[in-house]
C-alpha positions in Angstrom: 93.9 -9.0 206.8 95.5 -12.3 206.0 95.6 -12.9 202.2 97.0 -16.5 202.5 94.5 -19.2 201.6 95.0 -22.9 202.5 93.4 -25.8 200.7 94.1 -29.5 201.0 94.3 -31.1 197.5 94.1 -34.9 197.2 93.5 -37.4 194.4 90.1 -39.0 193.8 89.3 -41.0 190.6 92.7 -40.1 189.2 92.1 -36.3 189.5 93.4 -33.7 191.9 90.4 -32.4 193.9 89.6 -30.5 197.1 86.8 -30.0 199.6 85.4 -26.8 201.0 82.6 -27.5 203.5 82.0 -23.7 203.9 80.5 -23.6 200.4 79.4 -27.2 200.1 82.2 -28.5 197.9 83.3 -32.2 198.0 85.8 -33.7 195.7 85.7 -30.5 193.6 88.1 -30.9 190.6 90.4 -28.2 189.6 90.1 -26.3 186.3 91.8 -27.6 183.2 95.6 -27.4 183.5 95.7 -27.1 187.2 96.1 -30.8 187.6 99.4 -30.6 185.7 100.7 -27.8 187.9 99.7 -29.6 191.1 101.3 -32.8 189.9 104.6 -31.1 189.4 104.4 -29.2 192.7 103.5 -32.4 194.6 106.1 -34.6 193.0 108.5 -34.3 195.9 105.9 -34.8 198.6 105.6 -38.4 200.0 102.0 -39.7 199.6 100.8 -36.4 198.2 97.9 -38.2 196.5 96.4 -38.8 200.0 96.5 -35.0 200.7 98.7 -32.1 201.5 98.3 -28.5 202.4 98.7 -25.9 199.6 99.0 -22.2 200.6 98.5 -19.5 198.0 98.0 -15.8 197.8 97.8 -13.0 195.2 101.1 -11.7 196.6 104.4 -13.5 197.5 104.7 -14.4 201.2 107.6 -15.7 203.3 108.7 -19.2 202.2 106.8 -19.2 198.9 108.2 -21.8 196.5 106.4 -21.0 193.2 105.2 -17.9 191.5 102.7 -18.0 188.6 102.2 -15.1 186.2 98.8 -14.1 185.0 98.8 -14.0 181.2 95.3 -13.3 180.0 91.6 -14.1 180.5 90.4 -17.1 178.5 86.7 -17.9 178.0 85.2 -17.5 181.5 88.5 -18.0 183.5 92.1 -17.1 183.6 
């Protein structure tokens, strides 16, 4: 089973958002704080605000560039 997920973030109305037609999402904003992470990750990508592919997984995979550590649950999220 493939555990790598691909999304295609882009900027709309000054926020990083993504679409997922499979579940009816369009211009869905990321949770608080994720914008800051995406902004840093996308800094070296030309025209990132127009969209780029972001791969992520619960486990490291060949070629990964960033690893985030889970700290704790907070309110209804992590």
